C-alpha positions in Angstrom: 0.0 0.0 0.0 1.2 3.5 -0.7 0.9 6.2 1.9 -1.8 8.8 1.3 -0.5 12.0 -0.2 -1.9 15.1 1.5 -4.0 17.3 -0.7 -2.6 20.7 -1.4 -6.1 22.1 -0.7 -6.0 20.7 2.9 -4.7 23.4 5.2 -5.8 25.4 8.2 -5.1 29.1 8.7 -5.3 29.3 12.4 -4.7 26.8 15.2 -8.2 27.3 16.5 -9.9 26.1 13.3 -10.8 22.5 13.1 -8.8 20.6 10.5 -10.9 19.6 7.4 -12.1 16.1 6.9 -9.6 14.0 5.0 -10.6 13.1 1.4 -11.2 9.5 0.4 -7.5 8.9 -0.1 -6.9 9.5 3.6 -9.8 7.5 5.1 -8.4 4.9 7.6 -8.7 1.6 5.7 -5.8 -0.5 7.1 -3.6 -1.0 10.2 -0.3 -1.3 8.3 2.6 0.8 9.4 2.7 4.3 7.7 6.0 6.0 6.8 6.9 9.4 5.3 10.5 10.7 5.2 11.4 14.1 6.8 12.5 17.0 4.7 16.3 17.6 4.8 17.3 19.9 7.6 14.0 19.9 9.5 14.2 21.3 13.1 10.7 21.0 14.5 9.4 20.9 18.1 5.9 19.6 19.2 4.0 22.6 20.6 0.5 21.0 21.1 -1.1 17.6 21.1 -4.9 17.4 20.8 -7.6 14.9 20.1 -11.0 15.1 18.3 -14.0 13.0 17.4 -15.3 12.9 13.9 -17.9 10.8 12.1 -16.2 7.4 11.5 -12.8 8.2 13.1 -11.0 9.8 16.1 -8.2 12.3 15.3 -4.9 13.0 17.0 -3.0 16.2 16.0 0.6 17.0 16.8 1.2 20.6 16.1 4.8 21.6 15.4 6.8 24.8 15.1 10.3 25.4 13.8 11.9 24.8 10.4 11.2 22.2 7.7 8.7 19.5 7.0 8.1 16.5 9.4 8.4 12.9 8.5 6.8 10.1 10.5 6.7 6.4 11.3 3.5 5.2 12.8 2.6 1.7 13.7 1.3 -0.7 16.3 3.8 -2.0 18.9 3.5 -4.8 21.4 4.8 -2.6 24.2 5.4 1.1 24.7 9.1 1.5 25.4 10.8 4.9 25.7 13.7 5.3 23.2 17.0 6.0 24.8 16.2 4.8 28.3 14.3 1.6 27.5 11.8 2.3 30.2 8.3 1.0 29.8 5.6 3.7 29.3 2.1 3.1 30.7 -0.5 3.7 28.0 -4.3 3.1 28.5 -6.1 1.0 25.9 -5.9 -2.5 24.5 -3.4 -1.6 21.8 -0.6 1.0 21.3 0.2 3.0 18.2 3.8 4.3 18.4 4.2 7.7 16.7 7.8 8.8 15.7 8.1 12.3 14.2 11.3 12.6 12.2 13.0 16.0 11.8 12.5 16.9 15.5 14.7 19.2 17.5 15.2 19.9 21.2 13.6 23.3 22.1 17.1 24.9 22.6 17.9 23.9 18.9 14.6 25.0 17.4 14.0 28.1 19.5 10.5 26.9 20.1 8.6 26.6 23.4 7.7 22.8 23.7 4.4 21.2 24.5 4.0 21.4 28.3 1.0 19.1 28.9 -1.2 17.6 30.0 0.4 14.2 29.7 -1.5 12.0 29.0 -4.0 13.8 26.7 -7.3 12.0 27.3 -9.6 11.4 24.4 -13.4 11.6 24.4 -14.8 8.4 26.2 -16.2 5.6 24.0 -14.0 6.2 20.9 -11.1 4.4 19.3 -8.5 6.7 20.8 -8.2 6.4 24.6 -5.2 8.7 25.3 -2.0 10.1 23.9 1.1 10.0 26.0 4.6 11.3 25.9 6.3 13.6 23.4 10.0 13.1 24.2 12.8 13.8 21.7 15.7 11.4 21.2 18.2 11.7 18.4 16.1 13.9 16.2 12.9 11.9 16.7 9.8 12.8 18.8 8.3 9.7 20.3 4.7 9.5 21.5 2.2 6.7 22.0 -1.6 6.6 21.2 -3.6 4.2 23.3 -6.3 2.6 21.1 -9.3 0.7 22.3 -8.9 -2.3 20.0 -5.9 -3.9 18.4 -5.6 -3.7 14.6 -7.9 -0.7 14.2 -7.3 1.0 10.8 -5.5 4.4 10.8 -4.3 7.0 8.4 -1.4 9.5 8.8 -0.8 12.7 6.9 0.6 16.2 7.4 -0.9 19.6 7.2 0.8 23.0 7.1 0.2 26.6 8.4 1.0 25.5 11.1 2.9 22.2 10.5 1.0 19.2 11.9 1.2 15.5 11.8 -2.4 14.0 11.9 -3.4 10.5 12.8 -7.0 9.4 12.1 -8.0 6.2 13.8 -11.2 4.5 12.5 -14.1 4.2 15.0 
């Protein structure tokens, strides 16, 4: 399967505006790992993490600030383990999606104020997404985990700009 390409018409002008619904090429249809390479020289810091409920899917948004375009690697993992330390991370839900955002930078390298919480970010009860936890940076990669209510739930990943965001839609 090829990764969905974001539509150039998909953008949001202000952080308070809800992101538009994905077109049919971004609808969650499978649970396979999703990968997109980062642009060269990206130095991005996560500034916000939020969740939302939409008809047919739950959305997780990682808002970023800094320079460049994010890449990502998103997929189900058997256990949530913190890169670098090897420590287990507690994540609510029956399954865990690991989110790795490539092109990340420590705040002192990006000059951007990082996301300060809450951690975890709780999703609306009764959906596919239970919570989002962690947003640590290790060796140029931001690592985070999404607790999902059921293993193998289809998901889609894409990016939006103005501001830069990595968006994960998890089927309901």
